[in-house]
N, CA, C and O atoms as a Maestro MAE file, in Angstrom:
{
 s_m_m2io_version
 :::
 2.0.0
}

f_m_ct {
 s_m_title
 :::
 protein
 m_atom[328] {
  # First column is atom index #
  i_m_mmod_type
  r_m_x_coord
  r_m_y_coord
  r_m_z_coord
  i_m_residue_number
  s_m_chain_name
  s_m_pdb_residue_name
  s_m_pdb_atom_name
  i_m_atomic_number
  :::
  1 25 22.395 55.032 26.858 1 A "MET " " N  " 7
  2 3 21.635 55.137 25.650 1 A "MET " " CA " 6
  3 2 20.468 54.144 25.716 1 A "MET " " C  " 6
  4 15 20.687 52.996 26.103 1 A "MET " " O  " 8
  5 25 19.227 54.538 25.353 2 A "PRO " " N  " 7
  6 3 18.070 53.642 25.405 2 A "PRO " " CA " 6
  7 2 18.128 52.583 24.300 2 A "PRO " " C  " 6
  8 15 18.691 52.797 23.226 2 A "PRO " " O  " 8
  9 25 17.513 51.414 24.614 3 A "GLU " " N  " 7
  10 3 17.477 50.316 23.643 3 A "GLU " " CA " 6
  11 2 16.323 50.481 22.675 3 A "GLU " " C  " 6
  12 15 15.294 51.067 23.012 3 A "GLU " " O  " 8
  13 25 16.500 49.960 21.473 4 A "SER " " N  " 7
  14 3 15.470 50.004 20.452 4 A "SER " " CA " 6
  15 2 14.356 49.007 20.783 4 A "SER " " C  " 6
  16 15 14.628 47.912 21.277 4 A "SER " " O  " 8
  17 25 13.096 49.386 20.511 5 A "LYS " " N  " 7
  18 3 11.968 48.506 20.774 5 A "LYS " " CA " 6
  19 2 11.429 47.887 19.479 5 A "LYS " " C  " 6
  20 15 10.321 47.352 19.483 5 A "LYS " " O  " 8
  21 25 12.159 47.944 18.403 6 A "GLY " " N  " 7
  22 3 11.683 47.510 17.096 6 A "GLY " " CA " 6
  23 2 11.529 46.003 16.927 6 A "GLY " " C  " 6
  24 15 10.648 45.572 16.184 6 A "GLY " " O  " 8
  25 25 12.336 45.198 17.572 7 A "ARG " " N  " 7
  26 3 12.270 43.749 17.368 7 A "ARG " " CA " 6
  27 2 11.976 43.042 18.678 7 A "ARG " " C  " 6
  28 15 12.390 43.456 19.761 7 A "ARG " " O  " 8
  29 25 11.216 41.915 18.513 8 A "ASP " " N  " 7
  30 3 10.983 41.064 19.684 8 A "ASP " " CA " 6
  31 2 12.209 40.189 19.891 8 A "ASP " " C  " 6
  32 15 12.977 39.939 18.962 8 A "ASP " " O  " 8
  33 25 12.371 39.750 21.073 9 A "LYS " " N  " 7
  34 3 13.509 38.888 21.363 9 A "LYS " " CA " 6
  35 2 13.043 37.426 21.376 9 A "LYS " " C  " 6
  36 15 13.125 36.736 22.392 9 A "LYS " " O  " 8
  37 25 12.555 36.983 20.223 10 A "ARG " " N  " 7
  38 3 12.128 35.600 20.082 10 A "ARG " " CA " 6
  39 2 13.304 34.749 19.613 10 A "ARG " " C  " 6
  40 15 14.304 35.246 19.096 10 A "ARG " " O  " 8
  41 25 13.139 33.463 19.815 11 A "ALA " " N  " 7
  42 3 14.170 32.543 19.329 11 A "ALA " " CA " 6
  43 2 14.176 32.562 17.810 11 A "ALA " " C  " 6
  44 15 13.128 32.694 17.178 11 A "ALA " " O  " 8
  45 25 15.332 32.431 17.242 12 A "SER " " N  " 7
  46 3 15.423 32.422 15.788 12 A "SER " " CA " 6
  47 2 14.820 31.123 15.239 12 A "SER " " C  " 6
  48 15 14.679 30.138 15.964 12 A "SER " " O  " 8
  49 25 14.472 31.135 13.969 13 A "TYR " " N  " 7
  50 3 13.848 29.989 13.325 13 A "TYR " " CA " 6
  51 2 14.840 28.843 13.212 13 A "TYR " " C  " 6
  52 15 15.982 29.027 12.791 13 A "TYR " " O  " 8
  53 25 14.383 27.657 13.596 14 A "THR " " N  " 7
  54 3 15.191 26.455 13.394 14 A "THR " " CA " 6
  55 2 14.371 25.499 12.539 14 A "THR " " C  " 6
  56 15 13.235 25.184 12.893 14 A "THR " " O  " 8
  57 25 14.912 25.039 11.438 15 A "PRO " " N  " 7
  58 3 14.165 24.134 10.569 15 A "PRO " " CA " 6
  59 2 13.914 22.803 11.269 15 A "PRO " " C  " 6
  60 15 14.677 22.413 12.153 15 A "PRO " " O  " 8
  61 25 12.841 22.099 10.877 16 A "PRO " " N  " 7
  62 3 12.561 20.806 11.502 16 A "PRO " " CA " 6
  63 2 13.667 19.803 11.194 16 A "PRO " " C  " 6
  64 15 14.334 19.878 10.162 16 A "PRO " " O  " 8
  65 25 13.839 18.876 12.106 17 A "ALA " " N  " 7
  66 3 14.880 17.866 11.925 17 A "ALA " " CA " 6
  67 2 14.528 16.977 10.729 17 A "ALA " " C  " 6
  68 15 13.361 16.667 10.493 17 A "ALA " " O  " 8
  69 25 15.541 16.581 9.995 18 A "LYS " " N  " 7
  70 3 15.317 15.708 8.848 18 A "LYS " " CA " 6
  71 2 14.900 14.329 9.335 18 A "LYS " " C  " 6
  72 15 15.465 13.787 10.285 18 A "LYS " " O  " 8
  73 25 13.896 13.774 8.657 19 A "SER " " N  " 7
  74 3 13.449 12.445 9.044 19 A "SER " " CA " 6
  75 2 14.454 11.410 8.555 19 A "SER " " C  " 6
  76 15 15.248 11.653 7.646 19 A "SER " " O  " 8
  77 25 14.389 10.267 9.184 20 A "LYS " " N  " 7
  78 3 15.298 9.198 8.794 20 A "LYS " " CA " 6
  79 2 14.925 8.717 7.401 20 A "LYS " " C  " 6
  80 15 13.744 8.642 7.062 20 A "LYS " " O  " 8
  81 25 15.891 8.405 6.621 21 A "ALA " " N  " 7
  82 3 15.638 7.869 5.283 21 A "ALA " " CA " 6
  83 2 15.030 6.478 5.435 21 A "ALA " " C  " 6
  84 15 15.507 5.655 6.216 21 A "ALA " " O  " 8
  85 25 13.974 6.239 4.676 22 A "GLN " " N  " 7
  86 3 13.313 4.945 4.774 22 A "GLN " " CA " 6
  87 2 14.132 3.897 4.029 22 A "GLN " " C  " 6
  88 15 14.612 4.120 2.918 22 A "GLN " " O  " 8
  89 25 14.268 2.776 4.666 23 A "ALA " " N  " 7
  90 3 15.040 1.692 4.066 23 A "ALA " " CA " 6
  91 2 14.258 1.089 2.900 23 A "ALA " " C  " 6
  92 15 13.027 1.071 2.925 23 A "ALA " " O  " 8
  93 25 14.948 0.606 1.897 24 A "PRO " " N  " 7
  94 3 14.238 -0.028 0.778 24 A "PRO " " CA " 6
  95 2 13.573 -1.331 1.217 24 A "PRO " " C  " 6
  96 15 13.938 -1.918 2.235 24 A "PRO " " O  " 8
  97 25 12.605 -1.764 0.440 25 A "ASN " " N  " 7
  98 3 11.907 -3.005 0.753 25 A "ASN " " CA " 6
  99 2 12.828 -4.203 0.537 25 A "ASN " " C  " 6
  100 15 13.810 -4.124 -0.202 25 A "ASN " " O  " 8
  101 25 12.494 -5.314 1.196 26 A "PRO " " N  " 7
  102 3 13.282 -6.526 0.962 26 A "PRO " " CA " 6
  103 2 13.116 -7.026 -0.478 26 A "PRO " " C  " 6
  104 15 12.206 -6.599 -1.190 26 A "PRO " " O  " 8
  105 25 13.981 -7.912 -0.888 27 A "GLU " " N  " 7
  106 3 13.978 -8.397 -2.262 27 A "GLU " " CA " 6
  107 2 12.712 -9.156 -2.625 27 A "GLU " " C  " 6
  108 15 12.332 -9.184 -3.796 27 A "GLU " " O  " 8
  109 25 12.053 -9.771 -1.656 28 A "TRP " " N  " 7
  110 3 10.872 -10.579 -1.931 28 A "TRP " " CA " 6
  111 2 9.617 -9.735 -2.117 28 A "TRP " " C  " 6
  112 15 8.585 -10.264 -2.530 28 A "TRP " " O  " 8
  113 25 9.675 -8.461 -1.829 29 A "TRP " " N  " 7
  114 3 8.494 -7.594 -1.835 29 A "TRP " " CA " 6
  115 2 7.796 -7.552 -3.202 29 A "TRP " " C  " 6
  116 15 6.594 -7.798 -3.299 29 A "TRP " " O  " 8
  117 25 8.550 -7.245 -4.236 30 A "VAL " " N  " 7
  118 3 7.962 -7.091 -5.571 30 A "VAL " " CA " 6
  119 2 7.390 -8.404 -6.085 30 A "VAL " " C  " 6
  120 15 6.259 -8.404 -6.571 30 A "VAL " " O  " 8
  121 25 8.102 -9.520 -6.008 31 A "PRO " " N  " 7
  122 3 7.494 -10.761 -6.499 31 A "PRO " " CA " 6
  123 2 6.219 -11.146 -5.756 31 A "PRO " " C  " 6
  124 15 5.296 -11.696 -6.356 31 A "PRO " " O  " 8
  125 25 6.159 -10.862 -4.457 32 A "VAL " " N  " 7
  126 3 4.958 -11.216 -3.691 32 A "VAL " " CA " 6
  127 2 3.778 -10.350 -4.103 32 A "VAL " " C  " 6
  128 15 2.684 -10.877 -4.306 32 A "VAL " " O  " 8
  129 25 3.962 -9.035 -4.234 33 A "PHE " " N  " 7
  130 3 2.804 -8.225 -4.572 33 A "PHE " " CA " 6
  131 2 2.358 -8.431 -6.011 33 A "PHE " " C  " 6
  132 15 1.165 -8.341 -6.300 33 A "PHE " " O  " 8
  133 25 3.284 -8.704 -6.918 34 A "VAL " " N  " 7
  134 3 2.883 -9.014 -8.297 34 A "VAL " " CA " 6
  135 2 2.136 -10.340 -8.337 34 A "VAL " " C  " 6
  136 15 1.144 -10.469 -9.055 34 A "VAL " " O  " 8
  137 25 2.600 -11.324 -7.575 35 A "THR " " N  " 7
  138 3 1.920 -12.617 -7.505 35 A "THR " " CA " 6
  139 2 0.517 -12.466 -6.938 35 A "THR " " C  " 6
  140 15 -0.423 -13.078 -7.445 35 A "THR " " O  " 8
  141 25 0.363 -11.662 -5.898 36 A "LEU " " N  " 7
  142 3 -0.967 -11.441 -5.323 36 A "LEU " " CA " 6
  143 2 -1.909 -10.788 -6.334 36 A "LEU " " C  " 6
  144 15 -3.073 -11.173 -6.445 36 A "LEU " " O  " 8
  145 25 -1.406 -9.814 -7.058 37 A "LEU " " N  " 7
  146 3 -2.233 -9.147 -8.069 37 A "LEU " " CA " 6
  147 2 -2.661 -10.127 -9.158 37 A "LEU " " C  " 6
  148 15 -3.835 -10.177 -9.524 37 A "LEU " " O  " 8
  149 25 -1.721 -10.895 -9.669 38 A "LEU " " N  " 7
  150 3 -2.041 -11.842 -10.738 38 A "LEU " " CA " 6
  151 2 -2.934 -12.979 -10.244 38 A "LEU " " C  " 6
  152 15 -3.829 -13.421 -10.965 38 A "LEU " " O  " 8
  153 25 -2.702 -13.450 -9.034 39 A "LEU " " N  " 7
  154 3 -3.526 -14.522 -8.475 39 A "LEU " " CA " 6
  155 2 -4.961 -14.049 -8.252 39 A "LEU " " C  " 6
  156 15 -5.909 -14.780 -8.537 39 A "LEU " " O  " 8
  157 25 -5.118 -12.834 -7.745 40 A "GLY " " N  " 7
  158 3 -6.470 -12.292 -7.561 40 A "GLY " " CA " 6
  159 2 -7.203 -12.125 -8.877 40 A "GLY " " C  " 6
  160 15 -8.385 -12.449 -8.983 40 A "GLY " " O  " 8
  161 25 -6.503 -11.620 -9.876 41 A "LEU " " N  " 7
  162 3 -7.104 -11.464 -11.195 41 A "LEU " " CA " 6
  163 2 -7.474 -12.821 -11.781 41 A "LEU " " C  " 6
  164 15 -8.574 -12.990 -12.306 41 A "LEU " " O  " 8
  165 25 -6.566 -13.787 -11.695 42 A "ALA " " N  " 7
  166 3 -6.836 -15.125 -12.223 42 A "ALA " " CA " 6
  167 2 -8.010 -15.775 -11.496 42 A "ALA " " C  " 6
  168 15 -8.825 -16.457 -12.116 42 A "ALA " " O  " 8
  169 25 -8.098 -15.564 -10.181 43 A "TRP " " N  " 7
  170 3 -9.183 -16.148 -9.377 43 A "TRP " " CA " 6
  171 2 -10.535 -15.642 -9.887 43 A "TRP " " C  " 6
  172 15 -11.467 -16.425 -10.075 43 A "TRP " " O  " 8
  173 25 -10.631 -14.349 -10.107 44 A "ILE " " N  " 7
  174 3 -11.887 -13.759 -10.565 44 A "ILE " " CA " 6
  175 2 -12.210 -14.194 -11.995 44 A "ILE " " C  " 6
  176 15 -13.360 -14.503 -12.305 44 A "ILE " " O  " 8
  177 25 -11.207 -14.218 -12.858 45 A "VAL " " N  " 7
  178 3 -11.425 -14.623 -14.254 45 A "VAL " " CA " 6
  179 2 -11.878 -16.076 -14.320 45 A "VAL " " C  " 6
  180 15 -12.808 -16.401 -15.058 45 A "VAL " " O  " 8
  181 25 -11.229 -16.955 -13.555 46 A "VAL " " N  " 7
  182 3 -11.625 -18.371 -13.549 46 A "VAL " " CA " 6
  183 2 -13.048 -18.514 -13.025 46 A "VAL " " C  " 6
  184 15 -13.816 -19.322 -13.547 46 A "VAL " " O  " 8
  185 25 -13.406 -17.759 -12.025 47 A "PHE " " N  " 7
  186 3 -14.769 -17.816 -11.478 47 A "PHE " " CA " 6
  187 2 -15.798 -17.470 -12.549 47 A "PHE " " C  " 6
  188 15 -16.814 -18.152 -12.682 47 A "PHE " " O  " 8
  189 25 -15.539 -16.424 -13.302 48 A "TYR " " N  " 7
  190 3 -16.496 -16.014 -14.329 48 A "TYR " " CA " 6
  191 2 -16.504 -16.950 -15.530 48 A "TYR " " C  " 6
  192 15 -17.571 -17.237 -16.072 48 A "TYR " " O  " 8
  193 25 -15.352 -17.429 -15.956 49 A "ILE " " N  " 7
  194 3 -15.298 -18.312 -17.122 49 A "ILE " " CA " 6
  195 2 -16.009 -19.635 -16.846 49 A "ILE " " C  " 6
  196 15 -16.703 -20.164 -17.714 49 A "ILE " " O  " 8
  197 25 -15.835 -20.167 -15.640 50 A "THR " " N  " 7
  198 3 -16.453 -21.452 -15.300 50 A "THR " " CA " 6
  199 2 -17.860 -21.284 -14.734 50 A "THR " " C  " 6
  200 15 -18.449 -22.258 -14.264 50 A "THR " " O  " 8
  201 25 -18.391 -20.112 -14.766 51 A "GLN " " N  " 7
  202 3 -19.736 -19.797 -14.272 51 A "GLN " " CA " 6
  203 2 -19.935 -20.240 -12.823 51 A "GLN " " C  " 6
  204 15 -20.994 -20.757 -12.465 51 A "GLN " " O  " 8
  205 25 -18.921 -20.037 -12.001 52 A "GLY " " N  " 7
  206 3 -19.013 -20.292 -10.574 52 A "GLY " " CA " 6
  207 2 -18.640 -21.690 -10.139 52 A "GLY " " C  " 6
  208 15 -18.670 -21.978 -8.943 52 A "GLY " " O  " 8
  209 25 -18.287 -22.580 -11.067 53 A "ALA " " N  " 7
  210 3 -17.934 -23.952 -10.693 53 A "ALA " " CA " 6
  211 2 -16.544 -24.038 -10.063 53 A "ALA " " C  " 6
  212 15 -16.306 -24.885 -9.203 53 A "ALA " " O  " 8
  213 25 -15.652 -23.191 -10.476 54 A "TRP " " N  " 7
  214 3 -14.291 -23.156 -9.961 54 A "TRP " " CA " 6
  215 2 -13.998 -21.776 -9.412 54 A "TRP " " C  " 6
  216 15 -14.804 -20.900 -9.726 54 A "TRP " " O  " 8
  217 25 -13.032 -21.461 -8.688 55 A "PRO " " N  " 7
  218 3 -12.046 -22.260 -7.984 55 A "PRO " " CA " 6
  219 2 -12.641 -23.045 -6.822 55 A "PRO " " C  " 6
  220 15 -12.211 -24.175 -6.593 55 A "PRO " " O  " 8
  221 25 -13.593 -22.520 -6.086 56 A "ILE " " N  " 7
  222 3 -14.234 -23.279 -5.005 56 A "ILE " " CA " 6
  223 2 -15.739 -23.166 -5.230 56 A "ILE " " C  " 6
  224 15 -16.331 -22.120 -4.966 56 A "ILE " " O  " 8
  225 25 -16.348 -24.227 -5.712 57 A "GLY " " N  " 7
  226 3 -17.746 -24.200 -6.122 57 A "GLY " " CA " 6
  227 2 -18.724 -23.872 -5.009 57 A "GLY " " C  " 6
  228 15 -19.737 -23.219 -5.259 57 A "GLY " " O  " 8
  229 25 -18.449 -24.304 -3.797 58 A "LYS " " N  " 7
  230 3 -19.397 -24.100 -2.691 58 A "LYS " " CA " 6
  231 2 -19.444 -22.652 -2.208 58 A "LYS " " C  " 6
  232 15 -20.399 -22.257 -1.539 58 A "LYS " " O  " 8
  233 25 -18.432 -21.864 -2.536 59 A "PHE " " N  " 7
  234 3 -18.387 -20.484 -2.061 59 A "PHE " " CA " 6
  235 2 -19.268 -19.549 -2.877 59 A "PHE " " C  " 6
  236 15 -19.574 -18.445 -2.426 59 A "PHE " " O  " 8
  237 25 -19.679 -19.967 -4.066 60 A "ASN " " N  " 7
  238 3 -20.467 -19.120 -4.961 60 A "ASN " " CA " 6
  239 2 -19.806 -17.759 -5.128 60 A "ASN " " C  " 6
  240 15 -18.681 -17.671 -5.620 60 A "ASN " " O  " 8
  241 25 -20.493 -16.704 -4.725 61 A "TYR " " N  " 7
  242 3 -19.948 -15.362 -4.913 61 A "TYR " " CA " 6
  243 2 -18.901 -14.995 -3.860 61 A "TYR " " C  " 6
  244 15 -18.314 -13.914 -3.922 61 A "TYR " " O  " 8
  245 25 -18.667 -15.869 -2.915 62 A "GLY " " N  " 7
  246 3 -17.556 -15.677 -1.980 62 A "GLY " " CA " 6
  247 2 -16.221 -15.732 -2.695 62 A "GLY " " C  " 6
  248 15 -15.223 -15.196 -2.214 62 A "GLY " " O  " 8
  249 25 -16.211 -16.393 -3.865 63 A "ASN " " N  " 7
  250 3 -14.993 -16.423 -4.673 63 A "ASN " " CA " 6
  251 2 -14.599 -15.018 -5.114 63 A "ASN " " C  " 6
  252 15 -13.412 -14.707 -5.215 63 A "ASN " " O  " 8
  253 25 -15.576 -14.180 -5.371 64 A "LEU " " N  " 7
  254 3 -15.268 -12.789 -5.730 64 A "LEU " " CA " 6
  255 2 -14.622 -12.060 -4.558 64 A "LEU " " C  " 6
  256 15 -13.703 -11.263 -4.742 64 A "LEU " " O  " 8
  257 25 -15.104 -12.337 -3.367 65 A "VAL " " N  " 7
  258 3 -14.525 -11.713 -2.177 65 A "VAL " " CA " 6
  259 2 -13.065 -12.134 -2.030 65 A "VAL " " C  " 6
  260 15 -12.198 -11.310 -1.740 65 A "VAL " " O  " 8
  261 25 -12.806 -13.419 -2.233 66 A "ILE " " N  " 7
  262 3 -11.433 -13.921 -2.134 66 A "ILE " " CA " 6
  263 2 -10.553 -13.263 -3.201 66 A "ILE " " C  " 6
  264 15 -9.443 -12.820 -2.905 66 A "ILE " " O  " 8
  265 25 -11.047 -13.202 -4.436 67 A "GLY " " N  " 7
  266 3 -10.280 -12.599 -5.521 67 A "GLY " " CA " 6
  267 2 -9.981 -11.135 -5.261 67 A "GLY " " C  " 6
  268 15 -8.854 -10.681 -5.461 67 A "GLY " " O  " 8
  269 25 -10.993 -10.394 -4.814 68 A "PHE " " N  " 7
  270 3 -10.766 -8.973 -4.545 68 A "PHE " " CA " 6
  271 2 -9.886 -8.774 -3.312 68 A "PHE " " C  " 6
  272 15 -9.141 -7.797 -3.247 68 A "PHE " " O  " 8
  273 25 -9.956 -9.677 -2.338 69 A "ALA " " N  " 7
  274 3 -9.061 -9.577 -1.181 69 A "ALA " " CA " 6
  275 2 -7.607 -9.763 -1.610 69 A "ALA " " C  " 6
  276 15 -6.713 -9.070 -1.124 69 A "ALA " " O  " 8
  277 25 -7.379 -10.709 -2.527 70 A "LEU " " N  " 7
  278 3 -6.020 -10.898 -3.039 70 A "LEU " " CA " 6
  279 2 -5.558 -9.658 -3.803 70 A "LEU " " C  " 6
  280 15 -4.415 -9.225 -3.656 70 A "LEU " " O  " 8
  281 25 -6.443 -9.089 -4.615 71 A "LEU " " N  " 7
  282 3 -6.096 -7.876 -5.351 71 A "LEU " " CA " 6
  283 2 -5.789 -6.715 -4.404 71 A "LEU " " C  " 6
  284 15 -4.814 -5.988 -4.599 71 A "LEU " " O  " 8
  285 25 -6.618 -6.548 -3.391 72 A "LEU " " N  " 7
  286 3 -6.394 -5.453 -2.437 72 A "LEU " " CA " 6
  287 2 -5.092 -5.637 -1.660 72 A "LEU " " C  " 6
  288 15 -4.388 -4.667 -1.380 72 A "LEU " " O  " 8
  289 25 -4.779 -6.877 -1.317 73 A "ALA " " N  " 7
  290 3 -3.506 -7.128 -0.627 73 A "ALA " " CA " 6
  291 2 -2.334 -6.757 -1.542 73 A "ALA " " C  " 6
  292 15 -1.352 -6.164 -1.097 73 A "ALA " " O  " 8
  293 25 -2.449 -7.111 -2.816 74 A "GLY " " N  " 7
  294 3 -1.398 -6.754 -3.769 74 A "GLY " " CA " 6
  295 2 -1.280 -5.246 -3.955 74 A "GLY " " C  " 6
  296 15 -0.176 -4.705 -4.001 74 A "GLY " " O  " 8
  297 25 -2.422 -4.569 -4.060 75 A "PHE " " N  " 7
  298 3 -2.387 -3.105 -4.199 75 A "PHE " " CA " 6
  299 2 -1.834 -2.451 -2.930 75 A "PHE " " C  " 6
  300 15 -1.098 -1.467 -3.000 75 A "PHE " " O  " 8
  301 25 -2.192 -3.002 -1.782 76 A "GLY " " N  " 7
  302 3 -1.661 -2.459 -0.532 76 A "GLY " " CA " 6
  303 2 -0.146 -2.561 -0.459 76 A "GLY " " C  " 6
  304 15 0.533 -1.638 -0.008 76 A "GLY " " O  " 8
  305 25 0.375 -3.701 -0.911 77 A "MET " " N  " 7
  306 3 1.828 -3.845 -0.935 77 A "MET " " CA " 6
  307 2 2.460 -2.936 -1.972 77 A "MET " " C  " 6
  308 15 3.556 -2.415 -1.764 77 A "MET " " O  " 8
  309 25 1.766 -2.744 -3.096 78 A "ALA " " N  " 7
  310 3 2.309 -1.862 -4.147 78 A "ALA " " CA " 6
  311 2 2.388 -0.425 -3.658 78 A "ALA " " C  " 6
  312 15 3.297 0.312 -4.041 78 A "ALA " " O  " 8
  313 25 1.449 -0.024 -2.821 79 A "MET " " N  " 7
  314 3 1.449 1.357 -2.327 79 A "MET " " CA " 6
  315 2 2.613 1.608 -1.370 79 A "MET " " C  " 6
  316 15 3.065 2.745 -1.235 79 A "MET " " O  " 8
  317 25 3.095 0.578 -0.714 80 A "ARG " " N  " 7
  318 3 4.204 0.752 0.230 80 A "ARG " " CA " 6
  319 2 5.557 0.421 -0.376 80 A "ARG " " C  " 6
  320 15 6.564 0.384 0.330 80 A "ARG " " O  " 8
  321 25 5.585 0.181 -1.683 81 A "TRP " " N  " 7
  322 3 6.830 -0.168 -2.373 81 A "TRP " " CA " 6
  323 2 7.721 1.047 -2.495 81 A "TRP " " C  " 6
  324 15 7.257 2.111 -2.906 81 A "TRP " " O  " 8
  325 25 8.993 0.914 -2.148 82 A "ARG " " N  " 7
  326 3 9.961 2.005 -2.251 82 A "ARG " " CA " 6
  327 2 11.062 1.624 -3.178 82 A "ARG " " C  " 6
  328 15 11.982 2.412 -3.400 82 A "ARG " " O  " 8
  :::
 }
 m_bond[327] {
  # First column is bond index #
  i_m_from
  i_m_to
  i_m_order
  :::
  1 1 2 1
  2 2 3 1
  3 3 4 2
  4 3 5 1
  5 5 6 1
  6 6 7 1
  7 7 8 2
  8 7 9 1
  9 9 10 1
  10 10 11 1
  11 11 12 2
  12 11 13 1
  13 13 14 1
  14 14 15 1
  15 15 16 2
  16 15 17 1
  17 17 18 1
  18 18 19 1
  19 19 20 2
  20 19 21 1
  21 21 22 1
  22 22 23 1
  23 23 24 2
  24 23 25 1
  25 25 26 1
  26 26 27 1
  27 27 28 2
  28 27 29 1
  29 29 30 1
  30 30 31 1
  31 31 32 2
  32 31 33 1
  33 33 34 1
  34 34 35 1
  35 35 36 2
  36 35 37 1
  37 37 38 1
  38 38 39 1
  39 39 40 2
  40 39 41 1
  41 41 42 1
  42 42 43 1
  43 43 44 2
  44 43 45 1
  45 45 46 1
  46 46 47 1
  47 47 48 2
  48 47 49 1
  49 49 50 1
  50 50 51 1
  51 51 52 2
  52 51 53 1
  53 53 54 1
  54 54 55 1
  55 55 56 2
  56 55 57 1
  57 57 58 1
  58 58 59 1
  59 59 60 2
  60 59 61 1
  61 61 62 1
  62 62 63 1
  63 63 64 2
  64 63 65 1
  65 65 66 1
  66 66 67 1
  67 67 68 2
  68 67 69 1
  69 69 70 1
  70 70 71 1
  71 71 72 2
  72 71 73 1
  73 73 74 1
  74 74 75 1
  75 75 76 2
  76 75 77 1
  77 77 78 1
  78 78 79 1
  79 79 80 2
  80 79 81 1
  81 81 82 1
  82 82 83 1
  83 83 84 2
  84 83 85 1
  85 85 86 1
  86 86 87 1
  87 87 88 2
  88 87 89 1
  89 89 90 1
  90 90 91 1
  91 91 92 2
  92 91 93 1
  93 93 94 1
  94 94 95 1
  95 95 96 2
  96 95 97 1
  97 97 98 1
  98 98 99 1
  99 99 100 2
  100 99 101 1
  101 101 102 1
  102 102 103 1
  103 103 104 2
  104 103 105 1
  105 105 106 1
  106 106 107 1
  107 107 108 2
  108 107 109 1
  109 109 110 1
  110 110 111 1
  111 111 112 2
  112 111 113 1
  113 113 114 1
  114 114 115 1
  115 115 116 2
  116 115 117 1
  117 117 118 1
  118 118 119 1
  119 119 120 2
  120 119 121 1
  121 121 122 1
  122 122 123 1
  123 123 124 2
  124 123 125 1
  125 125 126 1
  126 126 127 1
  127 127 128 2
  128 127 129 1
  129 129 130 1
  130 130 131 1
  131 131 132 2
  132 131 133 1
  133 133 134 1
  134 134 135 1
  135 135 136 2
  136 135 137 1
  137 137 138 1
  138 138 139 1
  139 139 140 2
  140 139 141 1
  141 141 142 1
  142 142 143 1
  143 143 144 2
  144 143 145 1
  145 145 146 1
  146 146 147 1
  147 147 148 2
  148 147 149 1
  149 149 150 1
  150 150 151 1
  151 151 152 2
  152 151 153 1
  153 153 154 1
  154 154 155 1
  155 155 156 2
  156 155 157 1
  157 157 158 1
  158 158 159 1
  159 159 160 2
  160 159 161 1
  161 161 162 1
  162 162 163 1
  163 163 164 2
  164 163 165 1
  165 165 166 1
  166 166 167 1
  167 167 168 2
  168 167 169 1
  169 169 170 1
  170 170 171 1
  171 171 172 2
  172 171 173 1
  173 173 174 1
  174 174 175 1
  175 175 176 2
  176 175 177 1
  177 177 178 1
  178 178 179 1
  179 179 180 2
  180 179 181 1
  181 181 182 1
  182 182 183 1
  183 183 184 2
  184 183 185 1
  185 185 186 1
  186 186 187 1
  187 187 188 2
  188 187 189 1
  189 189 190 1
  190 190 191 1
  191 191 192 2
  192 191 193 1
  193 193 194 1
  194 194 195 1
  195 195 196 2
  196 195 197 1
  197 197 198 1
  198 198 199 1
  199 199 200 2
  200 199 201 1
  201 201 202 1
  202 202 203 1
  203 203 204 2
  204 203 205 1
  205 205 206 1
  206 206 207 1
  207 207 208 2
  208 207 209 1
  209 209 210 1
  210 210 211 1
  211 211 212 2
  212 211 213 1
  213 213 214 1
  214 214 215 1
  215 215 216 2
  216 215 217 1
  217 217 218 1
  218 218 219 1
  219 219 220 2
  220 219 221 1
  221 221 222 1
  222 222 223 1
  223 223 224 2
  224 223 225 1
  225 225 226 1
  226 226 227 1
  227 227 228 2
  228 227 229 1
  229 229 230 1
  230 230 231 1
  231 231 232 2
  232 231 233 1
  233 233 234 1
  234 234 235 1
  235 235 236 2
  236 235 237 1
  237 237 238 1
  238 238 239 1
  239 239 240 2
  240 239 241 1
  241 241 242 1
  242 242 243 1
  243 243 244 2
  244 243 245 1
  245 245 246 1
  246 246 247 1
  247 247 248 2
  248 247 249 1
  249 249 250 1
  250 250 251 1
  251 251 252 2
  252 251 253 1
  253 253 254 1
  254 254 255 1
  255 255 256 2
  256 255 257 1
  257 257 258 1
  258 258 259 1
  259 259 260 2
  260 259 261 1
  261 261 262 1
  262 262 263 1
  263 263 264 2
  264 263 265 1
  265 265 266 1
  266 266 267 1
  267 267 268 2
  268 267 269 1
  269 269 270 1
  270 270 271 1
  271 271 272 2
  272 271 273 1
  273 273 274 1
  274 274 275 1
  275 275 276 2
  276 275 277 1
  277 277 278 1
  278 278 279 1
  279 279 280 2
  280 279 281 1
  281 281 282 1
  282 282 283 1
  283 283 284 2
  284 283 285 1
  285 285 286 1
  286 286 287 1
  287 287 288 2
  288 287 289 1
  289 289 290 1
  290 290 291 1
  291 291 292 2
  292 291 293 1
  293 293 294 1
  294 294 295 1
  295 295 296 2
  296 295 297 1
  297 297 298 1
  298 298 299 1
  299 299 300 2
  300 299 301 1
  301 301 302 1
  302 302 303 1
  303 303 304 2
  304 303 305 1
  305 305 306 1
  306 306 307 1
  307 307 308 2
  308 307 309 1
  309 309 310 1
  310 310 311 1
  311 311 312 2
  312 311 313 1
  313 313 314 1
  314 314 315 1
  315 315 316 2
  316 315 317 1
  317 317 318 1
  318 318 319 1
  319 319 320 2
  320 319 321 1
  321 321 322 1
  322 322 323 1
  323 323 324 2
  324 323 325 1
  325 325 326 1
  326 326 327 1
  327 327 328 2
  :::
 }
}
């Protein structure tokens, strides 16, 4: 008896392997990123309130760079929080 030509003889579908479950962050993660966020905000606020005299007077507008770097580090850690 002749064989049917209706189906291809391809491998059946196999779902992708499940990825490993990501481990939770260490206990220090949240306090560090919250501290970075608050420190960056405080740095910028102090710079504006003191009209550039504080936190580091010689840096002038470099203080803004430092403040925003602290904020970005905090946001970066917040994005990876599990």
